C-alpha positions in Angstrom: 8.4 26.3 -29.9 11.4 27.9 -28.3 11.7 25.6 -25.4 12.1 22.5 -27.5 15.9 22.6 -27.3 15.8 22.6 -23.5 14.8 18.9 -23.6 17.6 16.4 -24.1 17.0 13.1 -25.8 19.0 9.9 -26.0 20.3 8.9 -29.4 17.6 6.3 -29.9 14.1 7.5 -29.2 11.3 5.0 -28.9 7.5 5.5 -28.7 7.5 3.8 -25.3 10.0 6.3 -24.0 7.9 9.3 -25.3 4.7 7.9 -23.9 6.3 7.4 -20.5 7.6 10.9 -20.3 4.3 12.5 -21.4 2.4 10.5 -18.8 4.9 11.5 -16.1 4.6 15.3 -16.9 1.6 16.8 -15.1 1.6 20.1 -16.9 -0.1 19.6 -20.3 2.0 22.5 -21.9 5.2 20.9 -20.8 3.9 17.5 -22.0 3.4 19.1 -25.5 7.0 20.4 -25.4 8.2 16.9 -24.8 5.9 15.6 -27.6 7.2 18.3 -30.1 10.8 18.0 -29.1 10.8 14.2 -29.9 10.6 15.1 -33.6 12.9 18.1 -33.6 15.7 18.2 -36.2 18.3 16.8 -33.7 16.1 13.9 -32.6 17.5 11.2 -35.0 14.5 11.0 -37.3 11.9 9.8 -34.8 8.3 9.8 -35.9 5.3 9.7 -33.7 3.0 6.7 -33.9 -0.6 6.1 -32.9 0.3 5.6 -29.3 2.2 8.9 -28.8 -0.3 10.9 -30.9 -3.2 9.3 -29.1 -1.9 10.0 -25.6 -1.0 13.6 -26.4 -4.5 14.2 -27.9 -6.1 12.7 -24.8 -4.0 15.0 -22.6 -5.0 18.0 -24.6 -8.7 17.1 -24.5 -8.6 16.6 -20.8 -7.3 20.1 -20.5 -10.0 21.4 -22.9 -7.3 22.3 -25.4 -9.5 21.1 -28.3 -8.0 23.2 -31.1 -4.5 21.8 -30.3 -6.0 18.3 -30.1 -7.6 18.6 -33.6 -4.4 20.1 -35.0 -2.7 16.8 -34.0 -5.5 14.8 -35.7 -4.7 16.8 -38.9 -1.0 16.1 -38.4 -1.7 12.4 -38.1 -3.5 12.5 -41.4 -0.7 14.4 -43.1 1.9 12.0 -41.8 -0.3 9.0 -42.8 -0.3 7.7 -39.3 -3.1 5.2 -38.6 -6.0 6.7 -36.7 -8.2 4.3 -34.6 -11.7 5.3 -33.5 -10.7 5.5 -29.9 -8.7 8.7 -30.6 -11.7 10.3 -32.2 -14.0 9.1 -29.5 -11.8 10.7 -26.8 -12.3 14.0 -28.6 -16.1 13.4 -28.9 -16.3 12.7 -25.2 -14.3 15.8 -24.4 -16.7 18.0 -26.4 -19.6 16.2 -24.7 -18.2 16.9 -21.3 -18.2 20.7 -22.0 -21.7 20.5 -23.7 -20.5 21.2 -27.2 -22.8 18.8 -29.1 -22.3 20.4 -32.5 -18.6 19.7 -32.2 -19.3 16.1 -31.1 -21.3 15.6 -34.3 -18.7 17.4 -36.4 -15.9 15.3 -35.2 -18.0 12.1 -35.6 -18.8 13.1 -39.1 -15.1 13.6 -40.0 -14.0 10.1 -39.0 -14.5 8.7 -42.5 -12.5 11.7 -43.9 -9.5 10.4 -42.0 -10.0 6.8 -43.2 -11.4 5.7 -39.8 -14.3 3.3 -39.8 -17.3 4.2 -37.6 -18.1 1.0 -35.8 -21.0 0.2 -33.5 -18.8 1.5 -30.6 -18.5 4.9 -32.2 -22.3 5.2 -32.8 -23.2 4.1 -29.3 -20.7 6.5 -27.8 -22.2 9.5 -29.7 -25.7 8.3 -28.9 -24.8 8.0 -25.2 -23.4 11.6 -25.2 -26.7 12.9 -26.8 -28.8 11.0 -24.2 -26.6 12.3 -21.3 -27.0 15.9 -22.6 -30.8 15.4 -22.7 -30.9 16.2 -26.4 -33.9 14.0 -26.9 -35.0 14.8 -30.4 -31.5 14.7 -31.8 -30.8 11.5 -29.9 -33.9 9.9 -31.3 -33.0 10.9 -34.8 -29.6 9.4 -34.3 -31.2 6.2 -32.9 -33.2 5.9 -36.1 -30.0 6.3 -38.1 -28.4 3.6 -36.0 -31.4 1.3 -36.6 -31.2 1.9 -40.4 -27.5 1.0 -40.2 -28.4 -2.2 -38.3 -26.7 -1.0 -35.1 -29.7 -1.1 -32.8 -29.2 -4.6 -31.5 -27.3 -3.5 -28.5 -29.6 -3.9 -25.5 -28.2 -0.8 -23.9 -29.1 1.2 -27.0 -32.7 0.0 -27.0 -33.0 0.8 -23.3 -31.6 4.3 -23.8 -34.0 4.9 -26.6 -36.9 3.8 -24.4 -35.6 6.1 -21.7 -35.6 9.0 -24.1 -39.2 8.1 -25.2 -40.4 8.2 -21.5 -38.6 11.5 -20.9 -39.9 13.3 -24.0 -43.2 14.6 -22.5 -41.3 16.1 -19.5 -39.4 18.2 -22.0 -42.5 19.3 -23.9 -42.0 16.8 -26.7 -45.0 14.7 -27.5 -44.1 11.3 -29.0 -45.5 11.1 -32.5 -46.2 8.4 -35.1 -42.6 8.3 -36.2 -41.3 8.0 -32.6 -43.7 5.1 -31.8 -43.0 3.4 -35.1 -39.2 3.6 -34.6 -39.4 2.0 -31.2 -41.8 -0.8 -32.3 -39.5 -1.6 -35.1 -36.3 -1.5 -32.9 -37.9 -3.8 -30.3 -39.0 -6.3 -32.9 -35.6 -6.3 -34.5 -34.0 -7.0 -31.1 -36.4 -9.8 -30.3 -38.3 -7.9 -27.6 -41.7 -8.8 -29.2 -43.7 -8.5 -26.0 -42.4 -5.0 -25.4 -43.2 -4.2 -29.0 -46.7 -5.4 -28.6 -47.2 -3.2 -25.5 -45.8 -0.2 -27.3 -48.1 -0.8 -30.3 -51.1 -1.0 -27.9 -50.0 2.2 -26.2 -49.7 3.8 -29.6 -53.3 3.0 -30.4 -54.5 4.1 -27.0 -52.9 7.5 -27.5 -54.8 7.9 -30.8 -51.6 7.6 -32.8 -52.8 5.4 -35.6 -50.1 2.9 -36.8 -49.2 3.0 -40.5 -48.6 0.0 -42.8 -44.9 0.3 -41.9 -45.5 -0.1 -38.2 -48.0 -2.9 -38.7 -45.6 -4.7 -41.0 -42.7 -4.3 -38.5 -44.8 -6.0 -35.8 -46.1 -8.7 -38.2 -42.5 -9.5 -39.1 -41.5 -9.7 -35.4 -44.4 -12.0 -34.6 -43.6 -14.3 -37.5 -39.9 -14.4 -36.5 -41.1 -15.3 -32.9 -43.2 -18.1 -34.4 -46.4 -16.4 -33.4 -47.9 -16.6 -36.9 -51.5 -16.8 -35.6 -51.1 -13.5 -33.8 -49.5 -12.1 -37.0 -52.5 -13.2 -39.0 -54.8 -11.6 -36.5 -52.9 -8.3 -36.8 -53.1 -8.6 -40.6 -56.9 -8.9 -40.3 -57.0 -5.9 -37.9 -55.1 -3.6 -40.3 -57.3 -4.6 -43.2 -60.4 -3.9 -41.2 -59.1 -0.4 -40.5 -58.7 0.2 -44.2 -54.8 0.0 -44.1 -53.7 -1.9 -47.3 -50.8 -4.3 -46.8 -47.8 -3.8 -48.9 -45.5 -6.4 -50.6 -43.4 -6.6 -47.5 -46.4 -7.3 -45.3 -47.4 -10.2 -47.5 -43.9 -11.5 -47.8 -43.3 -11.7 -44.1 -46.6 -13.4 -43.5 -46.1 -15.9 -46.3 -42.7 -16.7 -45.1 -44.0 -17.3 -41.5 -46.9 -19.4 -42.8 -44.6 -21.5 -44.9 -42.2 -22.1 -42.1 -45.1 -23.1 -39.9 -46.2 -25.7 -42.5 -49.2 -23.7 -43.7 -48.4 -23.3 -47.4 -52.1 -23.5 -48.4 -52.8 -20.3 -46.4 -49.7 -18.7 -47.9 -51.2 -19.5 -51.4 -54.4 -17.8 -50.4 -52.5 -14.7 -49.5 -50.8 -14.9 -52.9 -54.2 -14.8 -54.6 -55.3 -12.0 -52.3 -52.3 -9.8 -53.1 -52.6 -10.3 -56.8 -56.3 -9.4 -56.7 -55.3 -6.2 -54.9 -52.8 -5.4 -57.7 -49.9 -5.8 -55.2 -47.4 -7.7 -57.4 -45.4 -10.5 -55.7 -41.6 -10.3 -55.9 -39.1 -13.0 -56.6 -38.6 -13.7 -52.9 -42.3 -14.5 -52.4 -42.4 -16.9 -55.4 -39.2 -18.6 -54.2 -40.5 -19.0 -50.7 -43.8 -20.5 -51.8 -42.2 -22.8 -54.4 -39.6 -24.1 -51.9 -42.4 -24.7 -49.3 -44.8 -26.6 -51.4 -41.9 -28.7 -52.8 -40.8 -29.7 -49.3 -44.4 -30.7 -48.6 -44.5 -32.8 -51.7 -47.1 -30.7 -53.4 -45.6 -30.7 -56.9 -48.8 -29.7 -58.6 -49.0 -26.5 -56.5 -45.3 -25.8 -57.4 -46.1 -26.0 -61.1 -49.1 -23.7 -60.6 -47.0 -21.1 -58.8 -44.4 -21.2 -61.6 -47.1 -21.0 -64.3 -48.7 -18.0 -62.5 -45.4 -16.3 -62.3 -44.7 -16.9 -66.0 -48.1 -15.5 -67.0 -47.5 -12.3 -64.9 -44.1 -11.9 -66.5 -45.5 -12.3 -70.0 -48.3 -9.9 -69.2 -45.8 -7.3 -68.0 -43.8 -7.6 -71.2 -46.9 -7.2 -73.3 
């Protein structure tokens, strides 16, 4: 840039000095001249750090100079300058502001390439941009991804997901089995069991039949909320509708029963699942064994171990 030499620097340049000058300059192009001139050949070997790069990128994004902002990101990578998520998020927010959602997702996806960890903050920021732009289907898919990454516990995220759900019909999107199931699971995981029950009820009223996965999510939530009787009732309901429980359904129920001091009922479930050719896993056996031992039922503990050994021998034969 030809105008670099017009700017005079002191012998000792500091990041604080560069930041102060860039902030003081209202014209973004002149601010970039200041930024570039700090590392000119005559500038005593100064190197930009995260603070100077971050501020200049923010200024460029505010002026919709996205290509220049991304060029600086590449330069940070080349110069092995640490890049924190806030710098990337400023670019994402900028693209969101001008409704370029593909670029929002592209920049978000590139964070790992730059050695920058995508924390909960990053995910929630992108999710919020999608919601703000009324991209309901994409936002809900992203919400599911966040849930799978265990990033759904933020109450604001759950509320935003529910908002999307309520807005979907207005945009011609009818909530389906997957959508309902995702919300029920998210509410259960975040401890909103009453809301999850209401959503489950609404799901049935809309003739959107819950799958074993949705039933299991609610059963797990009920057990964790110490509502084991309700969980058992739901278990009976799913079986009456011809929906076969899976190993996770049995596992969550047995764990809930054992914690509630009902190991005998848990043992009955063990017999049931084996009769249905649904093989217990190590966690189930461990849960049952620990429970009956705590209750002083040593004979039952021996029987559980014996049954487990017989099944293992049978599998090997």
